[in-house]
N, C-alpha and C positions, 0 to 999 in steps of 0.2 A: 449277359445274367441274367436277365427280369422273366427270360424265357422259360429258364428253369424253377426261377419258384412258381410260377404262372401253371408250370407245370404239377410243381410237384401239388401245388393246390388241386387243380385242379383231381390228380390222382386221389386226392385226401377226399375229397369233396363226396367224389364218386365210391369211393371207399364207403365213406357217412351213411352216404343214402341210403345205399343198395343193402347193409345188412345190418339193420335194425337188433336185433335178435345177434350180441355178441357171444354166445356159448358156441354158434355156428361157424364163426370166422375163420377159424384155421380149415376145416371140411372144405367149405365154400371154396375158400382162395385156391386150394388143390383144385378143386374142381375146373375153376376157370380160367388156371395157368394164360395170362395176358398175351404170352408171349407167343400163342396158340393162336389169337386174334388176328393178331400185326404178322407182315409177310415175313417169311423167315429171311428174307434180305436185311431184315431190320437188325439180326444179330451182329451182323457184319457193323453196324454203328457201335454195338456194345463193344468190340476190338477196335475198330476207328478209338474209341473216346480211352479205354482202355491206355494204346499204344501214342495218344497222342503228345507231341515232344513239347509242346506250351502251354501259356494257357490263352494265345491269342486261338490258338490251332480247336483248344476244346470249345471255346466261345463261336467258332465259325462253324464248327459240326451240330452243335444249338441251334445258331441260325439257320442253315442248310434242310436240318431234319426237323425241328421243332413240331411241323404236322405227324410226326409216326413216334414221338418219342412217349415213351411210357414209366411208368416210374424208376422202373430198373434203369432205365437209362438216366434218369435225372439224378440218381444217389451213383450210380457210376462219373456222372460227369461232374458233382460234389467229389467225390474221392479222388478222381485225379488231378483235379484242382489244388484241390488241400496238396497232393502229393508235390505237385508243383512247385507250388509257392512254398512248402515246406522245406525246401530244399535252395533257398536262395533270395526268394522272392517275401515282400509282406501281404499279411492276409486282410482281406477285408472283412471285417468282423462284422460289417452290416449283414452277409450272407448267413453268416450263424444266427442272426438275432429274429430273420427271416424263418430260419427254418424251425424255430424254438416256436415260434406263433403258429406258423403250420403245426406242428406237433400238439399242440395246448390244441388248437382247433378240434383235431381227429379225436383227440384225447376226450371231448366232452362227448364225443359219439359212441364211444366204447367204455365207457365207465366199470364191466364189470371185465375187460380181458386182458387176463395175467400176461399175454402175449407183448399185449400194442406196449406193454411197460417195460417190458425187456428190448423192443425193437427202439424205442426212446432213447434208452440206454446208450445204447451200441453208436445210435447216429447223434448224437447230441457233441458232437465235433468243439461246442461253444467251451466245452469245459476241460476240451485240451489245449486251448490255444487265449492267450492272456487278450484281454479287452483293448489296453494300448496298443494293440497295433492294427488300429482301423488304419487303414488307408488313406480313408478322405477326412479323416481328424487331422492326420500328418501333411497331408495334400496342402489342407486350410491352412494350417499354422504355417506353412516353409511356402507359400505362394508368394511368388516377386513384386506384385501389381498387384493395384486391384482389379482393373478388366479380367487376370487369372483369378483370382477369386470370383467373379462373376460367372466365368467360363464355368468354373468347378460346379459352381452351385446348379448351370445351369443343365448340365451333362446331367448329374447326380439328385435333381432334386425330388423326384421318385422315391430314394433310399436314405433321403434326409431326415432326423432326427433332433432332438431339441438341442443337442449338444453339438449336434454341428451346425446347429441355427446360429447357435449364439458362439460359434469359433469364428464360423463367417464373420458375424458381425466385429467382431474382436479383431482380426483381422485387418478388417475395412479398416475400423477405425487408426487405427497404429501406420496402416502402409499412408492414407489420408493427413493423419498426422502429421507425421514425416516427409509428406512431398511426393510421396514414390505412387502417383498416380498420373497420369493423363488426363482424368477426367475431375472435374469442376465437380461443386457438391452440388448442384443444383443439373447437371447432365446424370449424376448420380443419383439423385430422387427421382427422376425421371427417367433410370433404365428400368428397364422391363424385370429384369434378373433380381436388382436390388427390390422391385415387388414384391418377386417369390419371396425371399428371406421374410418380409415384413407377413407377406404369407403364411409361413411356415413359421413362425413367432407367435402370429394370433394363434393356430390351432396345437401350438403345445404351450402355449400361456400356461397352462394350470400344470405343468410336469415342471419347469424352469424352476431353480431357488434364487432365494429372495436376493442375493449378491448378483445375478444374474440376470434379475430384471432390475436391477440397478445399472448395472452394467449394460444392457440394452436399452436403458431412459438416455444413459450418458451417449451414447455412441446415435441415439434417433435427433437427441439434442446437438450434436458436433453437426452431424448432416444436415442437418435443418427441417426435421419433420416438424411438420405442422402440430401444436400442440391440442390440436382442434380435433385430429386423424385419429381414426379407428384404435388404430395399435398404439397409440401416445396412450390415448384415453386406457385402454386395457392395461396396460403397464402400471397407470395411474392406480385405478383400479385395486390391483394388486398390492402395489406397497399400500395402500389405504388400509387392506383386510392385515395386513404384513409391518405395520408401523409400530406397536407395543415390540416386537421383535427386534428393531434396529440396533444396532450397540450404535454409541456414541460418533463414532467414523463414518457412517453410513448416514445417519441424522444430517452431518454436516455438508457431508456431498450432496448427498439428495435435494437439503437445502439451496443449494450453489444452483443446481442444475435447474433448478424451480424459476429459481430469477432469473433465469433464462427466457424462462417459456410465456407465451401468450397469455394475460389473465382467463380463466374458465372459472366457472364453480369447483371443479375438482382440483384446479392447481391451487384457488386462494384455499381453501380448504386444506390442504395438507401444508401449504405453508403458513397457514395460524397451527395446524396439530404441529406439527414437529417441533419447533421450539420452546411449547409446552412438554410434549415428550423430553425430549431432551434435557429440562429443569428436573422434571421430576428423577428420571432415570441420572444423573449426575451424581450425585452422592454414593450411588450404588457402583456405578462403573467407570468410575476415575481413574486413569493411571496418572498415581501422585507422585511418578517417579521420571516418566519417560518426558523432557525435557522439549522435544518436538511433537508429541499431538498435545503437551500442556499448551504449547504457543499455539498450535493451530485452534484449540478450545478459546481461548482468549482471542483471536481475534474471528472467531462464531461469535463468541458472546458480544465483542463492542459492536456489531454490527446486530444487534438485536433487541430492542427496548423490553422486550416482555421477560428476559430472562434475571430472574431474582438477584438483590442486593446479594443472597445466601450464599450464589451460585458463582457471581462473580468472585466473592471473599474469597471461597474455597478455591480457586482456580490461582489466582496471584498469590495467597497464603501455600501455594502446593511450589508455585516459581521458586517462590521466596528460598523454600528449604533444597532448592537445584544447586550444588554448587558451582558448575560450571556451567554459561552459556555460547553454546555453537555460535559461528558469523549469524548465520542464516534464522536460528531462533531468537537470537539477541532484537536483530531487526527487525521481527516480526512483530516482537514484543511494544518495541518500539512506535512503531507505525499502530497497533492497535492500543497501545495506551492514549495516541493522538487521538484516536476516534472518539473515544470514549469522554461526555461530562467529565471536566476538572473533579478531583478528589485527592484529598491530601493523603490519604493511604495505599496512590500510587508511586506515591514520591517515591519512597525505598530502591521499589522495583524498577523503575524508569532509568532510576540514576546507575542502581545495580549494572542494567543491559547496557546505558551508555557507557560505563567501565568495562564489561565485558569486551566493547568493541576497541576501545583505543592501547587496552591494557593487554589483551590479548593476542595482540599482534598479527590478526588477520588479516588478509588482504581482501579489503572490502571495498568493492568495485565504486568508484565517483560516484557514480548516476544513482547508488541506492543512500547515501551518504547526503545528496542534495536534496531529497526526497526528504529524509527523516530530518533535515535542517528546516525546512519549508512546513512538515509538519509541525514541528517544534514553536517555530515562534510565530506557527498560524494560533499555538492553544495558549502563546505565553499573556499572562495577563498580570498585575498587580497583585489581584488576589490569587493567582496562579503560578509566584514565582521560578518554581521547581521545573519550571519547561524549559528553562535556561541554566543551561551548565557553561561555565568558561573552557574547559576542559576539552570539554566534547566538541567545541567549538572551533577552538585552537587545532584540535586533531584534524578537524577537518578541511583547515586552511592549510597546515602541512600536509598531507595528502595531494591538494593541488599543486602545492608549490613542488613536491617533491616528485612528480610525476609532469608535472612543465605544462600542466594544458590548458596555455595559452589566456592572452589576454580576454577575450570575451566572457569566458568560466570565470575567471577571478574577478571581474566587475558585477559579475551575476551574481555572485556568493558573496563581495561587496554590500552589495547590494541588500540582499537578507541580512548583514549584519547590521546595517545602517537602521532595521525597522526596530531589532532590537537594541540598538546603540552599543556595539560589541565592536570592542575595537583590536584589531590585530595587527600591529606592525609590520608584522612579515609578509601580510597580504598586499599591504599598501606600498612596500620596498618593492615585490615583485612587480605589483602593478607598475609603479614609476619606473622600472627598468626596462618593461616590456614598451614602456612610452620612448624611454630614452633609446631605446634602439629602433623605433618608427614613430617621427614626427606626429605623420600622417594622422595617427591612433586620436589621436585629440584636435589637432589643426584644421582636420577635415574629416574626423569619425562620425561617426552616428552621434546625434546628440545626445540620446538617453544613455549611451554608455558615459559619452563626455560629463552627464549630469550628474552621474552617481561617483565619474573618478573626484567631480569637486566638491560633493558632499564628503565625500569619504576622507578626502585631505584638509576636509573642516570642521571635522567631526571634534577633535580634539586639538589641543594646541600640538602634538606631535605632527612632524614634518616628515616625508620618504626623504629616504636619501639623495634623490634626485630630483626635489621639488623644484629648485630654481630655475631646472631644465621646465622641467614641467608647467610652472607657473608663466615662465617664458613662451611655454606653446599656449597656453591658458586665453594670455593678451593677444595674440596669435590668432584667435579661433576666428575664420571668415563666414560661418556659416549662423555666427550668433541669431541672425531673422530665423533660421529654423527651428530656433527654441523655441520663440514664440509660437511657430505654427503648428508643432509637434504637441501643444498644451499640454508641455511639462508645467510642473506646480511650482510657479517662479518665484511666489514670495521663497517658498525653502531655498531656491536657486540663489537669488540676488542674495539672501542673507548669505548662506554659505559662501559666497564672492565677496559679501561682506569681511567675513573675517579673514579670508585670504588677503584682502586690502585690495580688492579688484572691484572694479565700479564700473559697469559696462552701460552707454549712454541708452540703448534699443531698447536693454531689459529694464532699465530704471522707470523709462518712459512709459512700457508697459505695467508695469507691477504695480507703480504709483498712482496709477488712474484712477482717479475716485469709481468711474461707473465700473470699469474692472472690478476695483474690489469690492465693491456694493454687490458686485455680483456671484463674488466667491465666499462673501461673508455667508452668502445665504445657507451655506452649508454648517457655516456655526462651528471651526475646528477652531477647538482655542489656539494654536500651534500657529495658524495666519494670523491673527491678532496679535502672538507673541513676535512673529515674524518681520511684518510690517511695522511695530514699535520699535524693534532692533533698525531695523537698514534706516528708519528716521533718524533714530537717537545715531548710528556710525556715521549718515550723513554730518549732519549739526557738527561734530564733532571732528570730523577729521577730514570732511568734504564739503566745508560750506559755500565752494563755488558749484556744487549741482543741487545747490537748495531749491532750483528754479525747480525740478524734479518732484519736489515735495508735494503732499493731499495739504489741505487748506489747515492751519492749526485746532479751528471745530473739527472737524474730518477725525484727527488727531485723536482726541480726547475723545472722539465718539469712539475710539476705534481700545485704549485704553481703558472707558467702562466695560469693554465688554469682557475686559480680563478679570477672572475672578478674584476677589478682596481675599486678602492674607484673615484667617480667623486667631490660629494658634502664633504664640511669641513665644517658643520655649526656655529662650535665653534671657528674660527679661527680669526674673528674679535672681541671678544669680549677677546678673550687671548693676541693680537693686542691690545688690549685698557688698557691691566692692566700693560701689560709689554714696550710700549711702539714702539717698533720695531720687522721686522720678524726678523733681529741679533741673537734678545732672543730665536725666535721660530722658530723650523724645521717642517715645513710640508710637505709632511708625513716621517716617518721614518722605517727603514727596520731593524730586528734583519737577524744575518747567521741564525739561527734556523726560519728564513722564518716568522717571527711574522708580520706585519702590525700593526703600529703604526702614531695614526692620526696625533699628536702633541709631538716631544722631548724639553724639559725646562732642563736645569743644573742651579740648585741654589748651591750660595755659602755658607758659613756659615751664614753670615750676613741678608740671607734673599733675596740678589740683585739675580739677573739671570744672569749669563753667558754668553757672545758671543760665538756663535756657528759656529764651521770651516763649511762652507756651502758644502767644497765638501767631507765632509766624506758621508762614504754609510751605513753603519751599524753602531746602536747604539754601538756594541762593540768595533768600532775604535774611541769614545769617545776619547779624554784624559780629565784625570779630578785628581785633588787630593781627598784622603780618606772624609775630612768632608765634601765635597759636593755632593749634590743629584741630581742624576737624574729621569726626574720626566716624565712619560710617561701618557699623555694623551685618551683613548680608547672613542671614541664617538661610542655606544651603538644600532646599529639599535634595529625594534621591534623582529628581527629573533633571535634574542641574549637572548630573553624572553620567557616565556611562555604565553600564550593567558591572565592567569591571573595572570601576573606581576612578578611571582618568575627569577631571573638569572637561563639561561641554565648551566645544568652540565659541558655541554663541554665549553661553554664560560668561565665559574670558572677558567677550568681547565687549560686553553689557559692564563690565566690572574697569576693562582699562576705560571705556568713556568715563565713567567715573572719574577714575586715577587721571586721567587726562584737564579735569578741572580744576586738580589739586588736592584732593580729598586722598586721606586715608583710610584706604578699605580693607576691612579684616573680614574674609571669609571664613564660615563655621560651617562644619559639613553634619548637619541633622541627624543622619545616621549612628557619626560617630560620638556627637554630644548625646545622645540617647543611650547611648554602649558604656557611658562615663559612670561612675559611682556617684552619688550626690556630693560627698566629700573632695571628690578632685575635680568638679566643674569649677569651681570657684579659680583655682589656681589656673587651669586651659585657660580659661579665658582672659585672664592677666597674662597670661604669656604670649598670647594671638593677640591681643593690641600692642601690648611691646614691642613684637618684633614687626608691626608696621609705625610705631614711632617713634621719636625723637626723646621724650622726655618723660613718658608715663613709666611706672613702677617703682622705683623707690618711694615715690610721697607715696605710698597708700598698704596697709596694712593689712594686708588679704587674710591674713591666719586665722 
């Protein structure tokens, strides 16, 4: 076919250069009669071309006789190819494009020739046939493999245009992405025919559209073309000039591609410009009804600090107007909000997305839920409590249990729950059942998994249904030495074991060693001081035979001094109202085991309060006769409870160590106390004391 085009061009150039005066064109052409110049046997070629049974036969004739072919032969070859292709074969659109190019060249040489216009009208076959019949485009689209695409490029590189080039890249991307290629990306980069595609792309760079430029950049990024290469830089230059014409989605996708590119002046400039253009165009171009694109916009702005608060607010408000979130959008929204700095205005959208998942009945992959849980927990803080949602956390646990995802997944989820003090009894029951089925999971299991099971069981006073068996397995653990070697957080481990009434000498010896404690105290974690103090109080109260492991009293006092003193006593006013004077209520108080007591009251048998010696330092120094009762009021802040309002096991153990000394301990949840109206607080505190004492109630008028 190339020879046909060559003959057309040669014939047209000869005519163009030989006939400068277009008015004499017809007379001269009659005199010249090219057929007389050529041997008579070439008329046979006309007949052979007319009667050729197939297109390959025509092409063979052209190949054999190219040196004697004239314009008539060329036109006859095209005419025959057209007739053959018309009756059952697809047509090569490129033929007609080349013909039009040749005719335009000829036309420029004969501006005054009326006959030329008639000829071009007769010959422009492209008007008869639709462009979508381009055989090369179809072959590139339907290529079964990357090598097949490269072969097509190799064979047809001299007739490929911009559309062919983009289609070749598009097909390579799809095949390579879906693994339908024997070539690695490195082999593809080094392939000479891929280089031809890149060269074509350079040549036609000015002719491709914006979306094609972005698509080409996508392929170059995917196969690993260096961002410093000429072709990559050409594409970036095109984008630079068209940046203001980009849609919001094009900006997002281009920015994503550039995030994977090696830094360069042009890459860096575009990475700065794109978010700015996005921010400017958002109010005009944002589709406020499409939840999928809105969630993509939220994802984009969550990772770009330069986006204005107004743009973020616009996207959030638009999402709040959407009635229903599909699974993918709800998940994306939650991830995006977790990637942004905490803001109270995000709370409604976050909870709406959560609700969409566990009420919508979507079959969410568990690993997606686990990722969401991890992100939420990472963002949760006392000043951003809305990242915690009891219902959503329980929903995730139920998914794990329903799908029976096994012991390890369950313990990993439990570990996440422990970070936000969330109790899920079903999850603990599920873990205990797995342990009952296989005791080795605890007795000879991974210390890290066992550590989290122990902490999970000790989180509150709740004990899972097979707890007796699990405790037996805890006592039979053969590798407690490995717990020390694993550098687990031993103060937290032993404090949890104390809650479960388990005391392990090898751990006690390590965790109560003053040198070890001095080292970990350098991190200045409040929980470490609390745990060591609790372990000490538990041993002194319930296991005095293990006192040999305890640090010195001086060291324990140092630990106590590290704990931040209480500055606020919200119960004091109501207690003074009930008992009449501060001589009956000591605020605060301390035990010799260094328990902090918010309020101390001594009740006599008749229910009346006794005046207290203000000089006493410790509760144990209080002198009283047997019938009298020592009442200790403990104001319990939110940190003493799980997020779903269960008393922590460590707090419960602390109260038990006081009750074991014979004191009447009255715990008062501060969150509940602060929620009460003023007129209900005195009756509440009165009933709380009454429930813990034998005598108090009737002796006082608390109205």
